[in-house]
C-alpha positions in Angstrom: 48.6 164.0 87.3 46.0 162.0 85.8 49.2 158.8 85.5 51.0 159.6 89.3 47.3 159.1 90.6 46.4 155.8 88.6 49.6 154.2 89.8 49.5 155.4 93.6 46.5 154.9 95.3 47.9 156.4 98.3 48.4 159.5 96.3 45.2 161.8 97.5 43.9 160.2 100.4 41.2 162.8 100.7 39.9 162.6 97.3 39.3 158.8 97.6 37.6 158.9 100.8 35.4 155.5 101.7 32.7 155.8 104.2 34.3 154.5 107.5 31.9 152.3 109.4 29.6 153.9 112.5 30.5 154.7 115.5 28.7 157.5 117.9 32.1 158.5 119.7 33.7 160.8 117.3 37.3 159.4 118.6 36.6 156.2 117.3 35.0 157.6 113.9 38.3 156.6 111.7 41.4 155.0 112.2 43.9 158.5 112.5 41.8 159.9 115.7 42.8 157.7 118.4 46.4 157.4 117.2 47.3 161.0 115.9 45.7 162.2 119.1 47.4 159.7 120.8 50.3 160.0 119.0 50.8 163.6 120.0 49.8 164.0 123.6 52.3 161.7 124.1 54.8 163.6 122.4 54.2 166.4 124.7 54.2 164.0 127.7 56.9 162.2 127.4 59.7 164.6 126.0 59.5 166.3 129.5 59.9 163.2 131.5 63.6 162.3 129.4 64.4 166.4 129.9 64.0 165.9 134.1 65.9 163.4 133.8 68.8 164.5 131.6 68.9 167.9 133.8 69.7 165.5 136.9 66.1 165.5 138.7 66.5 161.8 139.1 64.9 158.5 137.9 62.6 155.9 139.4 65.1 153.2 140.9 62.2 150.9 140.1 63.0 151.4 136.3 66.5 151.2 136.6 66.1 148.1 138.4 63.8 146.5 135.7 66.7 147.4 133.4 65.0 150.4 131.4 67.2 153.4 132.7 66.6 157.1 131.4 68.2 157.0 128.4 67.0 153.8 127.5 63.4 154.7 128.1 63.6 158.0 126.2 64.6 155.7 123.5 61.9 153.5 123.5 59.0 156.2 124.4 59.7 157.9 121.1 60.7 155.2 118.6 58.4 152.3 119.9 55.6 155.1 121.2 54.9 157.8 119.4 56.2 156.9 116.1 54.0 153.6 115.8 50.9 155.6 116.8 51.3 157.8 114.1 52.1 155.3 111.8 48.7 153.4 113.3 46.9 156.5 112.0 48.4 156.5 108.7 48.0 152.8 107.6 44.3 152.8 108.9 43.6 155.8 107.5 45.4 154.7 103.8 44.6 151.0 103.6 40.6 151.7 103.2 41.5 154.5 100.6 43.8 151.8 98.8 41.5 148.6 99.2 38.2 150.7 99.1 36.6 149.3 101.4 35.0 151.0 104.8 37.2 152.6 107.2 38.4 151.2 110.9 36.0 152.5 113.4 34.2 151.8 116.0 35.0 148.6 118.8 38.1 146.9 116.6 39.6 150.7 116.7 39.1 151.2 120.6 40.8 147.9 121.6 43.7 148.3 119.2 44.0 152.2 120.6 43.7 150.3 124.2 46.5 148.1 123.5 49.0 150.4 122.2 47.8 153.3 125.6 48.6 149.9 128.1 52.0 149.5 126.8 52.5 153.7 127.5 51.1 153.2 130.9 52.7 150.0 132.1 56.3 151.3 130.5 55.9 154.5 133.0 59.1 155.1 134.8 58.3 153.3 138.7 55.2 151.7 137.5 54.9 148.7 139.8 54.7 146.1 137.3 56.8 143.5 135.9 58.5 144.5 132.9 57.8 141.3 131.2 54.2 142.5 131.5 54.4 145.2 130.3 56.7 144.5 127.5 54.2 141.9 126.6 51.4 144.7 126.5 54.0 147.0 124.3 55.0 143.6 122.2 51.8 143.3 121.5 50.7 146.5 119.4 52.2 145.8 116.2 51.2 142.3 115.5 47.5 143.1 115.9 48.3 146.6 114.0 49.4 144.2 110.6 46.7 141.9 111.5 44.2 144.3 111.4 45.5 145.4 108.0 46.7 142.4 106.5 43.1 140.9 105.3 41.8 144.0 103.5 45.5 143.8 101.8 45.8 140.2 100.6 42.1 140.4 99.6 43.0 143.6 97.1 46.4 141.4 96.4 48.1 145.2 96.8 51.7 143.6 96.2 53.1 146.9 96.5 51.7 147.7 100.1 52.8 144.2 101.1 56.3 145.9 102.5 54.4 147.7 105.0 53.3 144.4 106.8 56.8 143.3 106.1 58.3 146.5 107.8 55.1 146.2 110.9 56.9 143.0 111.3 60.4 144.1 111.5 59.5 146.8 114.1 57.8 144.7 116.5 60.9 142.4 116.2 63.5 145.0 117.3 61.0 146.3 119.8 60.9 142.3 121.2 64.7 142.4 121.2 65.0 145.4 123.2 62.5 144.0 126.0 64.3 140.9 125.9 67.9 142.6 126.3 66.3 144.7 129.2 65.0 141.3 130.8 68.5 139.9 130.5 67.4 137.2 127.9 69.2 138.4 124.9 73.1 138.9 124.6 74.4 142.5 125.4 74.2 145.1 122.7 70.6 143.5 121.3 69.3 146.4 122.6 71.7 148.6 120.3 71.2 146.7 117.1 68.0 146.4 117.3 67.3 150.5 118.1 69.5 150.6 114.7 67.1 148.2 113.1 64.0 150.5 114.2 65.2 153.6 113.0 65.9 152.1 109.7 62.9 150.8 109.4 60.9 153.8 110.3 63.4 155.9 107.4 62.5 153.5 104.9 59.2 154.0 105.6 59.4 157.5 105.2 61.1 156.9 101.7 58.5 155.0 100.3 55.6 157.0 101.7 57.7 160.5 101.2 58.1 159.4 97.6 54.2 158.8 96.8 52.6 161.6 98.5 55.1 164.6 98.5 55.3 164.6 94.7 51.4 164.0 94.4 50.3 166.3 97.1 52.6 169.2 96.1 50.8 169.0 92.2 47.9 169.1 93.3 48.6 171.8 95.9 50.5 173.8 93.4 47.4 173.8 91.2 45.2 175.0 93.8 47.6 178.0 93.9 47.8 178.5 90.4 51.1 177.6 89.6 50.6 174.4 88.4 53.9 172.4 87.6 55.0 169.4 86.0 56.7 166.4 87.4 58.2 163.6 84.8 58.5 159.9 86.1 61.7 158.7 87.3 61.4 155.4 88.4 65.2 154.4 88.1 66.0 157.1 90.5 63.4 156.3 92.7 64.1 152.3 92.9 68.0 153.4 93.2 67.4 155.5 96.3 65.0 153.2 97.9 67.6 150.6 97.1 70.6 152.3 98.6 69.0 153.1 101.6 68.2 149.6 102.2 71.8 149.1 101.6 72.7 151.4 104.2 70.3 150.3 106.6 71.7 146.7 106.3 75.4 148.0 106.4 74.5 150.3 109.7 73.3 146.8 111.2 76.7 144.6 110.3 79.3 147.0 110.7 78.1 150.5 111.7 81.3 151.7 111.8 83.2 150.2 108.7 83.7 152.3 105.8 81.1 150.5 103.9 78.3 152.1 105.8 79.8 155.6 105.5 79.7 155.2 101.6 76.2 153.3 101.4 74.7 156.8 103.7 76.6 159.0 101.7 75.3 157.9 98.1 72.0 157.5 100.1 72.3 161.1 100.6 73.0 161.8 97.1 70.2 159.6 95.7 67.5 161.1 98.0 68.8 164.6 97.7 68.2 164.2 93.5 64.9 162.8 94.1 63.9 165.6 96.3 65.4 168.2 94.1 62.8 167.2 91.5 59.8 168.0 93.5 59.4 171.8 93.4 60.0 172.3 97.1 60.7 176.4 96.9 57.5 177.0 95.0 55.7 175.3 98.2 56.7 178.2 100.4 53.8 180.1 100.2 51.4 177.0 101.6 53.1 175.1 105.1 50.9 172.3 104.6 53.2 171.3 101.6 56.6 172.9 102.6 56.9 170.9 106.0 56.8 167.8 104.2 59.4 168.9 102.0 61.7 169.7 104.8 60.9 166.7 106.5 62.1 164.5 103.6 65.3 166.9 103.3 66.2 166.0 106.9 66.5 162.6 105.7 68.8 163.6 103.3 70.4 165.7 106.0 70.7 163.0 108.4 71.8 160.4 106.0 74.8 162.9 105.0 75.8 163.7 108.6 76.2 159.7 109.0 78.5 159.0 106.5 80.6 162.4 107.7 80.8 160.6 111.5 81.9 157.3 109.5 84.0 158.8 106.9 85.7 162.0 108.6 85.3 161.5 112.2 83.0 164.3 111.7 80.4 164.6 114.5 78.8 162.0 116.4 76.7 158.9 116.0 73.7 160.6 118.2 73.8 163.8 116.3 72.7 162.1 112.8 70.3 159.8 114.6 69.1 163.0 116.3 69.0 164.2 112.8 66.6 161.6 111.6 64.4 161.4 114.9 63.8 164.9 115.8 64.2 166.4 112.3 63.3 163.9 109.7 60.7 161.8 111.6 59.2 164.3 113.5 58.8 166.4 110.7 56.9 164.1 108.2 54.7 162.9 111.1 53.5 166.3 111.9 52.6 167.0 108.4 50.9 164.2 107.8 48.8 164.2 110.6 48.2 167.7 110.0 46.8 167.4 106.3 45.0 164.0 106.4 43.0 165.2 109.6 41.7 167.9 107.7 41.7 166.0 104.3 39.5 163.5 106.6 37.1 165.9 108.8 35.7 167.5 105.7 38.3 170.5 106.8 40.1 173.2 104.1 44.0 171.6 103.4 45.0 175.1 104.7 47.1 175.0 107.9 45.8 176.8 111.2 48.3 179.7 112.0 48.8 177.6 115.6 49.8 174.7 113.7 52.2 176.5 111.2 53.9 178.0 114.1 54.3 174.5 115.1 56.2 173.5 112.4 58.3 176.3 112.9 59.0 175.4 116.6 59.9 171.8 115.5 62.2 172.7 113.1 63.8 175.4 115.7 63.8 172.3 118.0 65.3 169.9 115.1 68.2 172.6 114.2 68.7 172.8 118.4 69.3 169.3 118.7 71.2 168.7 115.9 72.9 171.8 114.9 73.7 173.2 118.6 75.2 170.2 119.7 77.0 169.8 116.6 78.6 173.3 116.6 78.9 174.0 120.5 79.3 170.7 122.3 80.1 173.0 125.2 76.8 173.7 125.7 75.1 170.6 124.5 72.8 170.4 127.7 71.4 173.5 127.1 70.9 173.1 123.4 69.4 170.1 124.2 67.1 171.2 126.8 66.1 173.9 124.5 65.2 172.1 121.9 63.2 170.0 123.9 61.5 173.0 124.9 60.7 173.6 121.6 59.8 170.2 120.5 57.1 170.3 123.1 55.8 173.9 122.4 55.2 172.3 118.7 52.8 169.6 120.1 51.1 172.2 122.1 50.3 173.9 119.6 49.6 171.5 117.1 47.0 169.7 120.0 45.7 174.0 120.3 44.1 173.3 116.9 43.9 169.6 116.1 42.5 168.3 119.3 39.2 169.7 119.4 39.1 168.7 115.8 39.5 165.2 116.7 37.3 164.8 119.1 34.3 166.3 117.5 32.5 164.7 114.7 33.2 165.6 110.7 32.9 169.4 110.0 30.5 168.3 106.7 28.2 166.0 108.8 29.9 162.6 107.7 30.5 159.5 109.2 34.1 159.5 110.1 
């Protein structure tokens, strides 16, 4: 375990916390606070908007006119609204620990959060602003986040963490391409390719971050539970799993329906399943903060497998695999990381509150309904999707019940942050 912690400064962020710069406003006391709260609130609000349109209640003509129909808005609101807020909260908290600097806080943090909020507000359906103006505010967020993080990473020469800056840049490019398509300034089909790139980049971030924190948190957590385990390093397996996922993402961009794309997705699924199998997941069942991370990573394996089955065998649809990735993998990992990081960085015990543990269950139900319900009972796709949306919303309502007060109030131990 000492070797793992030494090579992975993100493995135990709670133990490596640095004193953040001061802020009189608790919500601006540390990077995770405004973005974890914003991500959860946006998740709770944005999905019902889409569900209403999906159920046939209509969509503003102004939104259609500016190139963002209901499905386009839904995809964008989740992948480039909800997910980047969670990424920002994680990186703005992890980078100070990686480099040993004060945490991001105060006015700069508030301005960055305001930029993210502006993008969400200006892109609301029916908002009477030109799409170009809304697009500028929205696209600016990820480059601004990268610009805030880059100096610390470069000064500390943390080359192994530099790919996160590349990930942010690629996500920003994908977001920009989607807006250009909506504005009629890009070739037809650009948005679909950009969405595939966005999903692929976030999947890679899950694989990289998950490969660091899931085994490390598991070893620490099982030790606290009196059930210590050993985990031998497997660098070649880790490298092969990441390389296979990179290849699968590239194939999905170039030829998403080609047999090679399916074969690479299958190979990535097998390698990531092997990776996950080494992390003692079954022993984490007594601790929701641990098993939720294992479950989120397992959804990555399942999403890749479903992608392979669709391309190679015509089983299911591309949308089913995408929702296994989005609802199952991304959201489960995000909810688990937000819970743990918030508890650890606000001076609280690493134990999931009851409502949050229930939120993990509701989110799992949402993923099963959205993926399994649509796959196995396609004639009830509408009902399964609506039920999944209600379960998703319930999960974030439960999370906010526990964590909104924690995120809005000072640390329990009186320290800054």
